[in-house]
C-alpha positions as CSV (number, residue, x, y, z in Angstrom):
1,M,-5.7,9.5,14.4
2,M,-2.9,9.4,11.8
3,N,-2.3,11.1,8.5
4,I,-2.5,8.5,5.7
5,G,-0.9,9.7,2.5
6,I,-2.0,7.7,-0.4
7,I,0.1,7.8,-3.6
8,G,-2.4,6.8,-6.3
9,A,-6.1,7.4,-6.7
10,G,-7.4,4.2,-8.3
11,H,-9.7,1.5,-6.9
12,M,-7.1,0.2,-4.4
13,A,-6.3,3.7,-3.2
14,Q,-10.0,4.6,-2.8
15,A,-10.9,1.4,-1.0
16,V,-8.1,1.8,1.6
17,G,-8.7,5.5,1.8
18,S,-12.4,5.1,2.6
19,L,-11.7,2.5,5.3
20,A,-9.0,4.7,6.8
21,I,-11.5,7.7,6.9
22,R,-14.1,5.4,8.5
23,A,-11.5,4.4,11.1
24,G,-11.0,8.1,12.0
25,H,-7.8,8.9,10.1
26,R,-7.0,11.9,7.9
27,V,-6.4,10.9,4.3
28,M,-4.7,12.7,1.5
29,M,-5.1,11.2,-2.0
30,S,-2.7,12.0,-4.8
31,N,-2.0,11.1,-8.4
32,S,0.4,12.0,-11.2
33,R,-2.1,14.4,-12.8
34,G,-2.3,16.6,-9.7
35,P,-4.9,17.6,-7.1
36,Q,-7.1,19.5,-9.5
37,S,-8.0,16.1,-11.1
38,L,-9.2,14.8,-7.8
39,S,-11.9,17.3,-6.8
40,G,-14.7,14.8,-7.4
41,L,-12.9,12.2,-5.3
42,R,-12.3,14.8,-2.6
43,D,-16.0,15.7,-2.4
44,A,-17.2,12.0,-2.6
45,M,-14.7,10.6,0.0
46,G,-14.2,13.6,2.3
47,C,-10.4,13.3,1.9
48,E,-7.8,15.9,1.3
49,T,-6.0,16.0,-2.1
50,G,-2.5,17.0,-3.1
51,S,0.4,16.2,-5.3
52,V,2.4,13.0,-4.8
53,A,5.0,14.9,-2.9
54,D,2.3,16.6,-0.8
55,A,0.8,13.2,0.1
56,A,4.3,11.8,1.0
57,G,5.1,14.8,3.2
58,F,1.6,14.7,4.8
59,A,1.9,11.0,5.7
60,D,2.5,9.4,9.0
61,I,1.9,6.2,7.0
62,A,2.1,6.2,3.2
63,F,0.3,3.8,1.0
64,A,1.9,3.2,-2.4
65,A,-1.2,2.3,-4.5
66,I,0.2,2.8,-8.0
67,P,1.3,0.1,-10.5
68,L,4.5,-1.5,-9.5
69,Q,6.1,-0.5,-12.8
70,A,5.8,3.1,-11.7
71,W,7.8,2.7,-8.5
72,R,10.3,5.3,-9.4
73,A,7.6,8.0,-9.2
74,I,7.4,7.5,-5.4
75,P,9.5,10.3,-3.9
76,A,12.2,9.1,-1.5
77,A,13.1,12.2,0.5
78,P,9.7,13.1,2.0
79,L,9.2,9.4,3.0
80,E,12.5,9.1,5.0
81,G,11.9,7.5,8.3
82,K,8.2,6.7,7.5
83,V,6.3,3.5,7.1
84,V,5.4,2.9,3.5
85,L,2.7,0.2,2.9
86,N,3.3,-1.7,-0.3
87,P,0.3,-3.6,-1.8
88,Q,1.8,-3.8,-5.3
89,N,1.8,-7.1,-7.2
90,Y,3.8,-7.9,-10.3
91,F,1.9,-8.1,-13.5
92,P,4.5,-8.7,-16.3
93,Q,2.1,-7.7,-19.0
94,F,2.4,-4.1,-17.8
95,G,6.2,-4.1,-18.2
96,R,8.9,-6.6,-17.3
97,I,11.2,-5.9,-14.4
98,P,14.4,-7.9,-14.9
99,E,15.3,-8.2,-11.2
100,L,11.9,-9.8,-10.5
101,E,12.1,-12.0,-13.6
102,R,15.4,-13.4,-12.4
103,G,14.1,-13.9,-8.8
104,E,16.6,-11.6,-7.3
105,L,14.0,-9.5,-5.4
106,T,10.4,-9.5,-4.3
107,T,8.2,-6.5,-5.2
108,A,8.5,-5.1,-1.7
109,E,12.3,-5.4,-1.8
110,L,12.3,-3.5,-5.1
111,L,10.4,-0.6,-3.5
112,A,12.6,-0.8,-0.3
113,R,15.7,-0.5,-2.5
114,H,14.2,2.6,-4.0
115,L,13.3,4.0,-0.5
116,P,16.3,2.9,1.5
117,K,15.5,5.3,4.4
118,S,11.8,4.3,4.7
119,N,10.3,1.2,6.3
120,V,8.5,-0.7,3.6
121,I,5.9,-3.2,4.6
122,K,4.2,-5.6,2.3
123,I,0.4,-5.5,3.0
124,L,-3.0,-5.8,1.3
125,N,-1.6,-7.7,-1.7
126,A,-3.4,-10.9,-1.0
127,I,-7.0,-9.6,-1.4
128,L,-8.9,-8.6,-4.4
129,V,-9.5,-4.9,-4.5
130,E,-13.2,-5.5,-4.9
131,D,-13.3,-7.3,-1.6
132,I,-11.4,-4.7,0.5
133,V,-14.4,-2.6,1.6
134,P,-17.1,-5.3,1.8
135,D,-14.9,-7.8,3.7
136,A,-13.8,-5.4,6.4
137,R,-15.1,-6.4,9.8
138,P,-14.9,-5.1,13.4
139,T,-12.2,-6.4,15.7
140,G,-13.3,-9.8,17.1
141,A,-15.8,-10.6,14.4
142,A,-16.0,-14.4,13.8
143,D,-15.8,-14.0,10.0
144,R,-12.9,-11.5,10.0
145,R,-10.3,-12.1,7.4
146,A,-6.6,-12.3,8.2
147,L,-4.1,-11.0,5.7
148,P,-0.3,-11.5,5.4
149,V,2.1,-8.7,6.5
150,A,5.8,-8.8,5.8
151,G,8.5,-6.4,6.7
152,D,12.1,-6.1,8.0
153,D,11.5,-3.5,10.7
154,L,9.5,-4.8,13.7
155,G,8.2,-1.4,14.8
156,A,7.0,-0.6,11.3
157,K,5.4,-4.0,11.0
158,K,3.6,-3.4,14.3
159,T,2.3,0.0,13.0
160,A,1.1,-1.6,9.8
161,I,-0.7,-4.4,11.7
162,E,-2.4,-1.9,13.9
163,F,-3.5,0.1,10.8
164,L,-4.8,-3.2,9.2
165,D,-6.8,-3.9,12.4
166,Q,-8.3,-0.4,12.4
167,I,-9.5,-0.8,8.8
168,G,-11.1,-4.2,9.5
169,Y,-8.6,-7.0,9.1
170,D,-6.5,-9.4,11.3
171,A,-2.9,-10.0,10.3
172,V,-0.7,-13.0,9.8
173,D,3.0,-12.2,10.2
174,A,4.6,-13.4,6.9
175,G,8.2,-12.7,8.0
176,M,10.7,-10.5,6.3
177,L,10.3,-8.7,3.0
178,V,12.2,-11.5,1.2
179,E,9.6,-13.9,2.5
180,G,6.7,-11.7,1.7
181,G,5.9,-13.0,-1.7
182,S,6.9,-14.4,-5.0
183,S,9.5,-12.4,-7.0
184,S,8.4,-13.2,-10.5
185,G,5.3,-14.0,-12.4
186,A,5.0,-16.2,-15.4
187,D,1.2,-16.4,-15.3
188,P,-0.3,-12.9,-15.9
189,S,-3.7,-14.0,-14.6
190,I,-2.3,-14.4,-11.1
191,A,-1.4,-11.5,-8.7
192,Y,2.1,-12.0,-7.5
193,P,3.2,-10.3,-4.3
């Protein structure tokens, strides 16, 4: 059992949180409005709630389930030395990010630059949020999906792959963060990693 600190409380956060709870992990959900705004979610999911800083401190593994454009809201200090899972895709219509537009960074590299003492892993960005819970399957299931995982630290990547397995998915090693996805997105109808 691990502590999964989820930064965000939207559909992606809830889907991964519910699968993590099903797998036997403790989950703390958080959002920018504070834990008092999450009481209904706490009761429905059976999770803990806290501030963003609380969830970061609580986490053995953190899950950054907020819009990419809000990456600066993720606190660096409490995530030092921790694995931070990054499912964020770039949707330019929510705000342009020059480094991504110029192809200088991938979305995960952007977060890794913000969290230089954390181990950022790109994960769960190649699946529709609506499919996360219904497509989860037990280990060994013939129809189990495999999802790409990218990261620069092999130990952190191994931890992320184990977590992915526990919540119902196989993994395909997509290499380093620089290889983990597109850096810019001209077509706003496509989710870019």
